C-alpha positions in Angstrom: -49.7 -2.9 -54.6 -47.0 -5.2 -53.3 -45.8 -4.5 -49.7 -42.4 -5.5 -48.4 -42.7 -7.6 -45.1 -40.1 -7.9 -42.3 -38.8 -11.1 -43.8 -38.3 -9.3 -47.2 -36.5 -6.4 -45.4 -34.1 -8.8 -43.8 -33.4 -10.7 -47.0 -32.8 -7.3 -48.8 -30.3 -6.2 -46.2 -28.4 -9.5 -46.6 -28.4 -9.1 -50.4 -27.3 -5.5 -50.4 -24.3 -5.5 -48.0 -22.2 -3.4 -50.4 -24.9 -0.7 -50.7 -26.7 -1.0 -47.4 -27.3 2.8 -46.9 -29.1 3.1 -50.2 -31.3 0.1 -49.5 -32.3 1.3 -46.1 -33.1 4.8 -47.4 -35.4 3.2 -49.9 -37.0 1.0 -47.2 -37.5 4.1 -45.0 -39.4 5.8 -47.8 -41.7 2.8 -48.1 -42.2 2.6 -44.3 -43.2 6.3 -44.2 -45.9 5.6 -46.8 -47.1 2.5 -45.2 -47.2 3.9 -41.6 -49.6 6.6 -42.7 -52.1 4.1 -44.0 -55.5 3.6 -42.3 -55.0 -0.2 -42.6 -53.9 -1.2 -39.1 -52.4 -4.4 -40.4 -50.2 -2.4 -42.8 -49.4 0.1 -40.1 -48.4 -2.6 -37.7 -46.1 -4.2 -40.3 -44.4 -0.8 -40.9 -43.9 -0.4 -37.1 -42.4 -3.9 -36.9 -39.9 -3.1 -39.6 -39.0 0.2 -37.9 -38.4 -1.7 -34.7 -35.9 -4.0 -36.4 -34.1 -1.0 -38.0 -34.0 0.6 -34.5 -32.2 -2.4 -33.3 -29.6 -1.8 -36.0 -29.1 1.8 -34.8 -31.5 3.8 -37.0 -33.7 6.3 -35.3 -37.5 5.7 -35.1 -38.5 8.5 -32.7 -40.4 10.2 -35.5 -42.9 7.4 -35.5 -43.8 7.5 -31.7 -47.4 8.6 -32.3 -47.9 5.8 -34.8 -46.6 3.3 -32.3 -49.3 4.5 -29.8 -51.9 4.0 -32.6 -50.8 0.4 -32.9 -50.8 -0.1 -29.1 -54.5 1.0 -29.1 -55.5 -1.7 -31.5 -58.1 -4.1 -30.1 -56.4 -7.1 -31.8 -53.9 -8.8 -29.5 -51.3 -9.6 -32.2 -51.2 -6.0 -33.3 -51.2 -4.7 -29.7 -48.2 -6.9 -29.0 -46.3 -5.2 -31.9 -47.2 -1.8 -30.6 -46.0 -2.5 -27.0 -42.8 -4.2 -28.4 -42.0 -1.0 -30.4 -42.7 1.2 -27.4 -40.4 -0.9 -25.2 -37.7 -0.6 -27.9 -37.9 3.1 -28.7 -39.6 5.0 -25.8 -37.7 6.7 -23.0 -38.5 9.2 -20.3 -38.0 12.1 -22.8 -40.6 10.8 -25.2 -43.3 13.5 -25.5 -46.2 11.3 -26.4 -46.0 9.2 -23.2 -48.5 11.5 -21.5 -51.1 10.4 -24.1 -50.8 6.7 -22.9 -52.1 7.1 -19.4 -55.8 6.3 -20.2 -54.8 3.7 -22.7 -52.7 1.8 -20.1 -55.4 2.0 -17.5 -57.9 0.6 -20.0 -55.6 -2.2 -21.0 -54.8 -3.1 -17.4 -58.5 -3.6 -16.6 -59.2 -5.5 -19.8 -58.8 -9.2 -20.5 -56.0 -11.2 -18.9 -54.2 -11.4 -22.2 -54.3 -7.7 -22.7 -53.3 -7.1 -19.1 -50.3 -9.4 -19.4 -49.0 -7.5 -22.5 -49.6 -4.2 -20.8 -47.8 -5.2 -17.6 -44.8 -6.2 -19.6 -44.8 -2.9 -21.5 -45.4 -0.7 -18.4 -42.4 -2.3 -16.6 -40.1 -0.9 -19.3 -41.6 2.5 -20.2 -42.9 3.6 -16.8 -42.0 7.2 -15.7 -42.6 9.1 -12.5 -45.9 10.5 -13.8 -47.1 7.1 -15.1 -46.1 5.4 -11.9 -48.1 7.9 -9.8 -51.2 7.5 -12.1 -51.0 3.7 -12.5 -50.2 2.8 -8.9 -53.8 2.2 -7.8 -54.5 -0.2 -10.7 -51.3 -2.2 -10.0 -52.1 -2.6 -6.3 -55.6 -3.8 -7.2 -54.1 -6.3 -9.6 -52.2 -8.0 -6.8 -55.5 -9.7 -5.9 -56.2 -10.8 -9.5 -57.6 -14.3 -9.8 -55.0 -15.4 -12.3 -51.6 -16.3 -10.7 -49.6 -15.2 -13.7 -51.2 -11.7 -13.5 -50.4 -11.4 -9.8 -46.8 -12.4 -10.5 -46.4 -9.9 -13.3 -48.1 -7.2 -11.2 -45.7 -7.7 -8.3 -42.7 -7.5 -10.6 -44.1 -4.4 -12.3 -44.8 -2.8 -8.9 -41.0 -2.9 -8.2 -40.4 -0.8 -11.2 -43.1 1.6 -10.1 -41.6 1.9 -6.6 -38.2 2.9 -8.2 -39.8 5.8 -10.0 -42.4 6.7 -7.4 -41.2 5.7 -3.8 -44.5 6.7 -2.2 -46.1 3.7 -3.9 -44.1 1.4 -1.5 -45.9 2.7 1.6 -49.3 2.2 -0.1 -48.5 -1.4 -1.3 -46.5 -2.7 1.7 -49.4 -4.6 3.2 -50.2 -6.2 -0.1 -46.6 -7.3 -0.6 -46.6 -8.9 2.8 -49.8 -10.8 1.9 -48.2 -12.1 -1.3 -45.5 -13.9 0.8 -48.3 -16.3 1.9 -49.8 -16.6 -1.6 -50.9 -20.2 -2.5 -49.0 -20.0 -5.8 -45.3 -20.7 -5.5 -44.5 -18.5 -8.5 -46.1 -15.5 -6.9 -44.2 -16.1 -3.6 -40.9 -16.4 -5.5 -41.6 -13.2 -7.4 -42.4 -11.4 -4.1 -39.2 -12.7 -2.5 -37.3 -11.3 -5.4 -38.9 -7.9 -5.1 -38.3 -7.8 -1.3 -34.6 -8.8 -1.8 -34.1 -5.9 -4.3 -35.9 -3.4 -2.1 -34.0 -4.4 1.0 -30.7 -3.4 -0.5 -31.7 0.3 -0.1 -33.2 0.4 3.4 -33.2 -3.0 4.9 -34.4 -1.9 8.3 -37.9 -1.2 7.0 -38.3 -4.9 6.1 -37.7 -6.3 9.5 -41.5 -7.0 10.0 -41.3 -9.5 7.2 -38.7 -11.7 9.0 -41.1 -14.2 10.5 -42.6 -15.0 7.1 -39.2 -15.1 5.4 -37.9 -17.5 8.1 -40.9 -19.8 7.6 -40.1 -19.9 3.9 -36.4 -20.5 4.7 -37.2 -23.6 6.7 -40.0 -25.0 4.5 -39.1 -24.2 0.9 -37.1 -26.5 -1.4 -36.7 -23.9 -4.2 -33.0 -23.2 -4.3 -33.3 -19.9 -6.2 -35.8 -18.6 -3.7 -33.7 -19.8 -0.8 -30.8 -17.8 -2.3 -32.9 -14.6 -2.3 -34.1 -15.3 1.2 -30.6 -15.8 2.5 -29.5 -12.6 0.9 -32.4 -10.7 2.6 -31.4 -12.1 6.0 -27.8 -11.1 5.4 -29.0 -7.5 5.1 -31.4 -7.8 8.0 -29.1 -9.4 10.6 -26.9 -6.3 11.3 -30.1 -4.4 12.4 -31.6 -7.2 14.6 -29.0 -9.1 16.7 -31.6 -11.7 17.8 -31.8 -12.9 14.2 -28.2 -14.2 14.4 -29.0 -16.8 17.0 -32.2 -17.7 15.2 -30.6 -18.2 11.8 -27.6 -20.2 12.8 -29.3 -23.6 12.9 -31.1 -23.5 9.6 -28.1 -22.0 7.8 -25.7 -24.5 9.3 -28.1 -27.2 8.1 -28.2 -25.7 4.6 -24.3 -25.5 4.4 -24.0 -29.2 5.5 -26.7 -30.7 3.3 -27.2 -28.6 0.1 -25.5 -29.7 -3.1 -26.2 -26.4 -4.9 -22.9 -24.5 -5.0 -24.6 -21.1 -5.5 -26.8 -21.6 -2.4 -23.8 -22.8 -0.4 -21.8 -19.7 -1.3 -24.7 -17.4 -0.4 -25.1 -19.1 2.9 -21.3 -18.6 3.7 -21.5 -15.0 2.5 -24.5 -14.3 4.7 -22.8 -15.7 7.7 -19.9 -13.4 7.1 -21.8 -10.1 6.5 -24.5 -11.0 9.1 -22.0 -11.4 12.0 -23.1 -15.0 12.5 -19.5 -16.2 13.1 -19.0 -14.4 16.4 -19.1 -16.0 19.8 -18.8 -19.7 20.8 -21.8 -20.8 18.8 -20.3 -19.2 15.7 -17.0 -21.0 15.9 -18.4 -24.3 14.6 -20.2 -22.5 11.9 -17.0 -20.6 10.9 -15.2 -23.9 10.7 -17.8 -25.4 8.4 -17.6 -22.3 6.2 -13.8 -22.4 6.0 -13.8 -26.1 5.2 -16.4 -25.6 2.4 -14.4 -22.7 0.9 -11.2 -24.7 1.1 -12.9 -27.4 -1.0 -13.7 -24.7 -3.5 -10.0 -23.8 -3.8 -9.2 -27.3 -5.0 -12.1 -27.4 -7.5 -11.3 -27.1 -11.2 -13.8 -24.4 -11.7 -12.0 -21.0 -11.7 -15.1 -19.2 -10.6 -15.3 -21.2 -7.4 -11.7 -20.5 -6.6 -12.3 -16.8 -7.0 -15.3 -16.6 -4.8 -13.7 -18.8 -2.2 -10.7 -16.4 -2.0 -13.0 -13.4 -1.7 -14.9 -15.0 1.1 -11.8 -16.1 3.0 -10.4 -12.6 2.9 -13.5 -11.5 4.9 -13.2 -14.4 7.4 -9.5 -13.8 8.2 -10.1 -10.8 10.5 -12.3 -12.8 12.9 -10.9 -16.4 12.5 -7.4 -16.2 11.2 -6.4 -19.5 12.8 -9.0 -21.4 10.8 -7.9 -19.9 7.5 -4.2 -20.5 8.3 -4.8 -24.2 8.4 -5.2 -24.1 4.6 -2.1 -21.9 4.1 -0.5 -24.2 1.6 -3.6 -24.4 -0.6 -3.9 -20.7 -0.6 -0.2 -20.2 -1.5 -0.7 -22.6 -4.3 -3.3 -20.2 -5.8 -0.6 -17.6 -6.2 0.8 -19.7 -9.0 -2.5 -20.0 -10.8 -2.7 -19.1 -14.5 -5.7 -16.8 -13.9 -4.4 -13.3 -13.0 -7.6 -12.5 -11.1 -7.2 -15.5 -8.9 -3.5 -14.6 -8.2 -4.5 -11.1 -7.2 -7.1 -12.4 -4.7 -4.7 -15.0 -3.4 -2.2 -12.2 -2.7 -4.8 -10.3 -0.8 -5.6 -13.3 1.3 -1.9 -14.1 1.9 -1.4 -10.5 3.1 -4.2 -10.8 5.5 -2.9 -14.1 6.9 0.5 -12.8 7.9 1.5 -13.1 11.6 4.8 -12.9 13.5 5.2 -16.7 13.2 4.6 -17.2 9.4 5.8 -13.8 8.0 9.3 -15.0 6.9 8.1 -18.2 5.2 5.3 -16.4 3.4 7.6 -13.5 2.2 10.3 -15.9 1.1 7.8 -17.9 -1.0 6.2 -14.8 -2.5 9.6 -13.3 -3.2 10.7 -16.4 -5.0 8.0 -15.7 -7.6 9.9 -12.6 -8.6 13.0 -14.5 -9.6 13.0 -15.0 -13.3 13.2 -18.6 -14.4 16.2 -19.7 -16.3 15.1 -20.0 -19.9 18.6 -20.9 -21.3 18.2 -24.7 -20.8 17.9 -26.5 -24.1 16.1 -29.8 -24.7 18.2 -32.9 -24.9 18.8 -34.9 -28.1 16.5 -37.7 -27.0 13.7 -35.1 -26.4 14.2 -33.5 -29.7 14.2 -36.8 -31.6 11.1 -38.0 -29.7 9.2 -34.9 -30.7 9.9 -35.6 -34.5 9.3 -39.4 -34.4 6.2 -39.5 -32.2 3.5 -37.0 -33.4 1.8 -35.4 -30.6 -0.3 -32.4 -29.9 1.8 -29.3 -29.5 2.3 -28.6 -25.8 1.0 -25.4 -24.4 3.7 -22.9 -23.6 4.1 -22.6 -19.9 2.7 -19.4 -18.5 5.0 -17.1 -16.8 3.0 -14.9 -14.5 6.1 -13.5 -12.8 7.1 -11.8 -16.1 4.0 -9.6 -16.1 4.9 -6.0 -15.2 1.6 -5.3 -13.3 1.8 -8.6 -11.4 5.4 -8.1 -10.4 4.5 -4.6 -9.2 1.6 -5.9 -7.1 3.9 -8.7 -5.7 6.5 -6.2 -4.6 4.0 -3.9 -3.0 2.4 -6.7 -1.1 5.7 -7.9 0.3 6.4 -4.4 1.7 2.8 -4.1 3.0 3.0 -7.4 4.8 6.2 -6.5 6.6 5.6 -2.8 7.4 2.0 -3.1 8.7 1.4 -1.7 12.2 5.0 -0.2 12.2 6.7 -3.5 11.6 4.7 -5.3 14.3 5.0 -8.7 12.6 8.8 -8.6 12.0 10.9 -10.5 14.5 14.2 -10.1 12.6 15.0 -6.7 11.1 18.3 -7.9 9.6 16.3 -10.4 7.6 13.9 -7.7 6.5 16.8 -5.4 5.4 18.1 -8.3 3.3 14.6 -8.8 1.8 14.5 -5.2 0.8 17.9 -5.4 -0.9 16.8 -8.6 -2.6 13.6 -6.9 -3.8 15.7 -4.1 -5.4 17.6 -6.7 -7.4 14.8 -9.0 -8.6 11.7 -6.9 -8.8 12.4 -5.2 -12.1 9.6 -2.7 -11.5 9.5 0.8 -10.2 9.3 0.3 -6.5 12.7 1.9 -5.7 11.1 4.8 -3.9 9.1 2.5 -1.6 12.2 0.4 -0.9 14.2 3.6 -0.2 11.7 4.8 2.3 11.6 1.5 4.1 15.3 1.2 4.4 15.7 4.7 5.9 12.7 4.2 8.2 14.0 0.8 9.5 17.5 2.2 10.0 16.1 5.2 11.9 13.7 3.3 14.1 15.7 0.2 15.0 19.1 1.0 16.5 20.2 -2.6 16.7 19.8 -3.1 13.0 21.9 0.0 11.9 25.2 -1.9 11.8 23.8 -4.6 9.5 22.1 -1.9 7.4 25.4 -0.2 6.9 26.9 -3.5 5.8 24.2 -4.0 3.2 24.3 -0.4 2.0 28.1 -0.7 1.4 27.3 -3.7 -0.7 24.8 -1.7 -2.7 27.1 1.3 -3.2 29.9 -1.0 -4.4 27.6 -2.6 -7.1 28.1 -0.6 -10.3 25.0 -2.2 -11.9 22.7 0.2 -10.0 24.6 3.2 -11.4 25.0 2.0 -14.9 21.3 1.0 -15.2 19.9 4.0 -13.4 18.1 5.3 -16.4 16.3 2.1 -17.3 12.7 1.4 -16.0 12.6 -0.9 -13.0 16.2 -0.4 -12.1 15.3 0.7 -8.5 18.2 3.2 -8.5 16.4 5.1 -5.7 18.0 2.5 -3.4 21.3 4.3 -3.9 19.7 7.3 -2.2 19.0 5.2 0.9 22.4 3.5 0.8 24.3 6.8 0.6 22.2 8.4 3.4 22.5 5.4 5.8 26.3 5.1 5.2 26.7 8.9 5.7 24.5 9.1 8.8 25.8 6.0 10.5 29.4 6.1 9.3 30.6 5.4 12.8 29.7 1.8 12.2 32.6 1.6 9.6 36.1 0.8 10.7 37.6 2.1 7.5 35.1 4.8 6.2 37.6 6.3 3.8 37.4 3.2 1.7 33.8 4.1 0.8 34.7 7.6 -0.5 35.8 6.3 -4.0 32.3 4.8 -4.6 30.6 8.0 -3.6 32.9 10.2 -5.7 33.0 8.0 -8.8 32.6 9.9 -12.1 29.7 7.7 -13.1 27.7 9.1 -10.2 26.8 12.0 -12.6 24.5 9.6 -14.4 22.2 9.3 -11.4 19.1 11.4 -10.6 19.9 14.9 -9.1 18.3 14.0 -5.8 20.6 11.0 -5.5 23.6 13.0 -6.4 22.8 15.5 -3.7 22.7 12.8 -1.1 25.9 11.3 -2.4 27.6 14.7 -1.9 26.3 15.1 1.6 27.3 11.5 2.5 30.8 11.9 1.2 31.1 15.1 3.3 29.9 13.3 6.4 32.2 10.3 5.9 35.2 12.4 5.3 34.5 14.5 8.4 34.1 11.5 10.6 37.2 9.8 9.2 39.2 13.1 9.5 38.2 13.3 13.2 39.3 9.7 13.8 42.5 10.3 12.0 43.3 13.3 14.1 42.8 11.3 17.3 45.3 8.7 16.0 47.5 11.0 14.1 50.7 9.8 12.5 52.9 11.5 9.9 52.0 8.7 7.4 48.3 9.9 7.4 49.2 13.3 6.0 49.5 12.2 2.4 46.4 10.1 2.7 44.4 13.1 3.9 45.8 15.3 1.2 44.8 12.7 -1.4 41.3 12.5 -0.1 40.9 16.3 0.0 42.1 16.6 -3.5 39.6 13.9 -4.6 36.8 15.7 -2.9 37.7 19.1 -4.4 38.1 17.6 -7.9 34.7 16.0 -7.8 32.9 19.0 -6.2 34.3 21.2 -9.0 32.5 19.0 -11.4 29.2 19.2 -9.5 29.4 23.0 -9.1 28.5 23.4 -12.7 25.4 21.2 -12.4 22.2 22.7 -13.8 20.3 21.4 -10.7 20.2 23.9 -8.0 20.3 21.4 -5.1 23.4 19.7 -6.4 25.1 23.0 -7.3 24.5 24.5 -3.9 25.7 21.6 -1.9 28.8 21.2 -4.1 29.6 24.9 -3.8 29.3 24.9 0.0 31.4 21.7 0.4 34.0 23.1 -2.1 34.5 26.1 0.0 35.0 24.0 3.1 37.5 21.7 1.5 39.4 24.6 -0.1 40.0 25.9 3.5 40.9 22.3 4.6 43.3 22.0 1.7 45.2 25.2 2.6 45.4 24.2 6.2 46.7 20.7 5.4 49.2 22.1 2.9 50.5 24.6 5.5 50.8 21.9 8.2 54.4 21.3 9.4 54.9 17.9 11.1 55.9 18.4 14.7 56.0 16.0 17.5 54.2 12.7 17.2 51.7 13.9 19.8 51.2 17.4 20.8 50.1 16.3 24.3 51.8 13.6 26.2 49.8 13.3 29.3 46.1 13.9 29.2 45.8 13.9 33.0 48.1 16.9 33.4 46.8 18.6 30.2 46.4 22.4 30.3 45.7 24.5 27.3 48.7 26.3 25.8 47.6 28.8 23.1 51.2 29.0 21.8 51.8 25.2 21.3 50.7 23.7 18.0 49.0 20.3 17.7 50.7 17.6 15.7 47.6 17.3 13.3 46.0 19.8 11.1 43.4 21.7 13.1 41.0 21.8 10.1 40.4 18.0 10.5 37.9 18.9 13.3 36.1 21.4 11.1 33.5 19.2 9.2 32.4 16.5 11.6 30.8 18.8 14.3 28.6 20.2 11.6 26.7 16.9 11.3 27.1 15.3 14.8 25.4 17.8 17.0 22.1 16.0 17.1 21.1 12.5 16.3 18.3 12.1 13.7 15.4 9.9 14.8 11.9 9.1 13.8 9.4 12.0 14.2 6.0 11.3 15.8 3.0 11.9 13.6 1.6 14.5 16.0 4.9 16.3 16.4 4.2 19.1 14.0 0.8 19.8 15.4 2.2 19.8 19.0 4.6 22.7 18.3 3.3 25.6 20.4 3.3 29.1 19.0 5.7 31.3 21.0 4.3 34.1 23.1 4.3 37.4 21.3 4.4 35.8 17.8 1.6 37.1 15.5 1.5 35.0 12.3 -0.8 37.6 10.6 1.4 40.6 11.3 3.9 41.9 8.8 7.5 40.8 9.4 8.8 44.1 7.9 6.4 47.0 8.7 7.7 49.2 5.9 6.6 46.6 3.3 3.0 47.2 4.1 3.5 51.0 3.6 5.3 50.4 0.3 2.4 48.2 -1.0 -0.2 50.8 0.0 1.8 53.5 -1.8 2.1 51.4 -4.9 -1.7 51.0 -4.9 -2.2 54.7 -4.6 0.2 55.4 -7.4 -1.6 53.0 -9.7 -4.9 54.7 -8.9 -3.3 58.1 -9.6 -2.0 57.0 -13.0 -5.4 55.8 -14.0 -6.9 59.1 -13.1 -4.3 61.0 -15.0 -4.8 58.9 -18.2 -8.6 59.5 -18.0 -8.2 63.3 -18.3 -8.2 65.0 -21.6 -5.3 67.1 -22.8 -7.4 70.3 -23.3 -8.2 70.4 -19.6 -4.6 70.5 -18.5 -2.7 73.8 -18.2 0.7 74.1 -20.0 2.4 74.7 -16.6 0.9 71.5 -15.2 1.9 69.6 -18.3 5.5 70.8 -17.9 5.5 69.9 -14.3 4.1 66.4 -15.0 6.8 65.8 -17.7 9.5 67.0 -15.3 8.2 64.9 -12.5 8.0 61.8 -14.7 11.6 62.4 -15.8 12.7 62.9 -12.3 11.0 59.7 -11.2 12.8 57.7 -13.8 16.2 59.0 -12.9 16.4 59.8 -9.2 13.5 59.2 -6.8 11.7 55.9 -6.0 8.1 55.6 -7.1 6.7 55.7 -3.6 7.8 59.3 -3.1 5.8 60.7 -6.1 2.3 60.3 -4.8 0.9 63.8 -4.6 -1.8 62.9 -2.1 0.7 61.8 0.6 1.8 64.5 3.0 5.5 65.4 3.2 7.5 63.4 5.6 8.7 65.2 8.7 12.2 65.3 9.9 11.5 63.0 12.9 9.7 60.4 10.7 12.6 60.5 8.2 15.1 60.0 10.9 13.1 57.1 12.4 12.8 55.5 9.0 16.5 55.8 8.4 17.3 54.3 11.8 15.0 51.3 11.1 16.5 50.8 7.7 20.0 50.8 9.2 19.0 48.3 11.8 17.4 46.0 9.2 20.5 46.2 6.9 22.7 45.4 9.9 20.6 42.3 10.6 20.6 41.2 6.9 24.4 41.6 6.7 24.9 38.8 9.3 22.1 36.7 8.0 23.3 34.1 5.3 19.8 33.8 3.9 19.7 37.4 2.7 21.6 38.7 -0.3 22.2 42.5 -0.1 23.3 44.8 -2.9 25.8 47.4 -1.8 26.8 48.6 -5.2 25.1 52.0 -4.8 26.6 52.5 -1.3 29.9 54.4 -0.7 32.8 52.3 0.2 33.1 52.1 4.0 36.2 53.4 5.6 38.5 50.6 6.8 38.3 50.4 10.6 41.4 48.6 11.7 40.2 48.4 15.3 37.1 46.5 14.2 39.2 43.6 12.8 38.8 40.7 15.3 41.7 38.9 16.8 41.1 35.2 16.3 42.1 32.9 19.1 41.7 29.2 19.2 40.3 27.9 22.5 39.6 24.5 24.0 41.8 22.4 21.7 41.0 18.7 22.1 43.0 16.6 24.5 45.3 13.9 23.4 43.4 10.8 22.4 43.7 7.5 24.2 45.6 4.8 22.5 43.4 2.1 21.0 44.2 -1.3 19.6 44.8 -1.4 15.8 41.5 -1.7 13.9 40.6 -4.2 11.2 39.0 -3.2 7.9 35.3 -4.0 8.3 32.3 -2.9 10.3 32.6 -2.3 14.0 31.8 -5.8 15.4 32.6 -8.0 18.3 34.8 -11.0 17.8 32.0 -13.5 18.1 28.2 -13.5 18.4 27.3 -15.7 21.3 23.8 -14.5 22.0 20.8 -13.7 19.7 20.3 -10.0 19.0 17.4 -8.0 20.3 15.5 -5.4 18.3 13.5 -2.6 19.7 11.3 -0.5 17.4 10.8 3.2 18.1 7.2 3.3 17.0 6.0 6.6 18.5 8.9 8.9 17.4 10.2 12.1 18.8 8.1 14.9 20.1 9.0 18.6 20.5 10.6 19.7 23.8 8.1 20.5 26.5 5.3 18.5 24.9 3.9 15.7 27.2 2.3 12.8 25.3 -0.8 11.5 27.1 -0.2 7.7 26.4 3.0 6.3 27.9 5.5 5.1 25.5 5.5 1.3 25.2 8.5 -0.3 23.6 8.0 -3.4 21.6 9.1 -6.6 23.2 12.6 -7.6 22.1 12.6 -10.4 19.7 15.3 -12.9 18.8 17.0 -13.0 15.4 16.5 -16.2 13.4 18.9 -17.1 10.6 17.1 -17.3 7.3 18.7 -17.8 3.8 19.1 -14.8 1.7 17.9 -14.6 -1.8 21.3 -13.4 -3.0 22.3 -17.0 -3.2 19.7 -17.5 -6.1 20.9 -14.5 -8.1 23.1 -15.5 -11.0 25.4 -12.4 -10.8 25.6 -11.2 -7.1 26.8 -7.7 -6.6 30.5 -7.4 -5.7 31.6 -6.7 -2.2 34.3 -4.4 -0.9 37.5 -6.4 -0.7 38.6 -4.8 2.6 35.5 -5.7 4.5 35.5 -8.9 6.4 32.5 -11.1 7.3 30.1 -9.0 9.4 29.3 -10.0 12.9 26.7 -8.2 15.0 28.1 -6.8 18.2 26.8 -8.0 21.5 27.1 -4.6 23.2 28.2 -1.2 22.4 32.0 -0.6 22.6 33.4 2.3 24.4 34.8 4.7 21.9 36.7 7.9 22.3 34.3 10.7 22.4 34.4 13.3 19.6 36.4 16.4 20.7 34.6 19.6 21.5 34.2 21.9 18.6 36.6 24.8 18.2 35.3 28.1 19.3 36.3 31.3 17.6 36.2 34.4 19.9 36.4 38.0 18.9 38.5 40.0 21.3 38.3 43.8 21.3 41.5 45.7 21.1 42.6 48.6 23.1 41.1 51.8 22.1 37.8 50.4 20.8 34.5 51.6 22.0 33.3 50.2 25.3 29.8 49.7 23.8 31.0 46.9 21.6 30.3 43.5 22.9 32.3 40.3 22.6 30.6 37.6 20.6 31.4 33.9 20.5 30.4 31.8 17.5 30.3 28.0 17.7 31.2 26.2 14.6 28.6 23.5 15.3 25.7 26.0 15.4 
């Protein structure tokens, strides 16, 4: 009978590519017949063919027992086939592995050839049980007379220790002896095993340090030296004395070796082994950095990558040494390999200091500017390309056009600048310009991060608020942000910060009313609802501030201007009132009611004298005299100017003490707990009623139940129908009614509660309870100021550099004493740096009425905001003496 060999099977597979499944099914039938044969040669051939099919993905687990039969063959060429099939198909779940224990012990104690094959197979198929049973034989084979058996045994012992950790304690002494083995191959294999084992618990291998150090200084095998250096890298943190001992030989290796792999491992060991600390480590660190800098200039991309990785780890201890190669590192940011660019960015971020921050950020920011691709080749260039045949040039790579890369670039820029609460920034006006530039050129979704940074800087650095307002006016006046708000990467969230900063610090504007058209533009409806809500609030703040300023400098010519602004506000708020977003709708509705009141007051205003008060020194309040300006102009600004917003300390919320007498676990409304208990009892009662059968109920009870159910639906609340509850006494009912009346009285004056009075009877009009409104403490006449220019509030010239102080700690609750004293950052001088707006092809438009901004040298004295109007309720004659007079401040 003709049998198909492995070569025939492979040829058949290649010849039947169109019908491979049918051919393999026929081959499996043949293999099943052959593998049951008593001829060991035929059985081994069938196992070999099954092993090949298993490599192609076909299962051969059904033939595991036959594989063991071939493994037990006394012939070495058949035994090799059996062990090969076992390595390919056996795993920890193979049932027949328990039958191989005695077979493996027999083969390990057999001839060197059989032992070699068995050791190779055991290293792949070993399980926890096999490792426990074969451990004595493997330890004994470490003293075998043949070096190649000792080498295989030590490597197999590593696999056994992984499955059976107790074997390590039993074989540790033998492993230590093999480090002094006369055969270099056995020593190298032992070092490899020690290197792998030391990764898990390196402290247990400190006794091997003397022998490893001798090998480090005497061996010339680079691969073994790499392993030894790795072992010392893991041992050094546990034994500080090793650092001083290892510095001379490792320094010698770094200076003399020509093997790049060994050189890198030496540098890496110096970093992780704390060998670069102290005076003696400075020279070693300098040697490491110089070698790594040479890697950066190598053409091999792998060397560049590992050099950048190593430099990132050296920067925390020796930043000055790495900074010497700053230009070479920055050149790696332009590399074609994205992985090298990412690692270079990590290194650049770690290199940042107060001295080089601006130059690094400007260079990294320039990578975000898209190159101009509109330039066409000249005629000479076009003709030369057709006349002189040449290899087509490779298209230049544009790493800055990658979305992921641009996102990482933008995030790294903000991380570099904001680290340690802006500790590296010496010029916050420059950083504000960088943030605005980033919003224009990033083209990725970093608008939320830019928004947070803008608001945080404006809140922490008082001296930069004026410049922040100037930049935010420029952003609000640029319609590209509004029109492209829905596109990805538009950074429209910057408008949120712009509106908030201009509204919160509108006192920096000399003509704040000129900003209202940008905040009330109809295209604002295209923005995100969160941004629209901030726009509405900012417009309200700016109008309130401008109205207060206009009242202090009131002239009859301002009346029409105020009326126009009020009409514009009301018109736009009426559009937002119908918004489907609750935040926009609520803010617009509140502001609409305020401006409706202001509109009626301005419309009813009758121009009187130019100034209602001629002499502020002899000023005395006259309740009859009317001011020359509409009194409602002072209505809005006090609502937002009572307190100044500032940064909040991280521990502020946790420092708020719970007031005495406040029980957070107690019910706010005691009657609510009773109502819930009654509801639970009613549910239990209903379940009990449903479980009863109709035959057990009396007709009278049924009638009462129906009547009670009907009554519950029409009249009484559910809590009063629980039969188990006792009837309420007259005193309890009176007390409950009194508590209910007090609660309703509190809810009537609370704007956060909505009461339903439809079922109540209309109250009798009490004419005596109508309060008499009296306006007290009208503001004094303002001091005359010089005519203002349209721009930001600024001094005439800037003679001295500006100083910036960062409020790093933030505000804490009243009464809380922080343990560490507040240390203000040292003032730093502003340095003029070019803005990236000059490189943008279409810069955003600026407001025509704003002149060139100049930072003020000192704060100007301004007329203080007048005191808010107080409304006082005065009781009339004949009213009850128990009524008390209440005063309500409009700024509360």
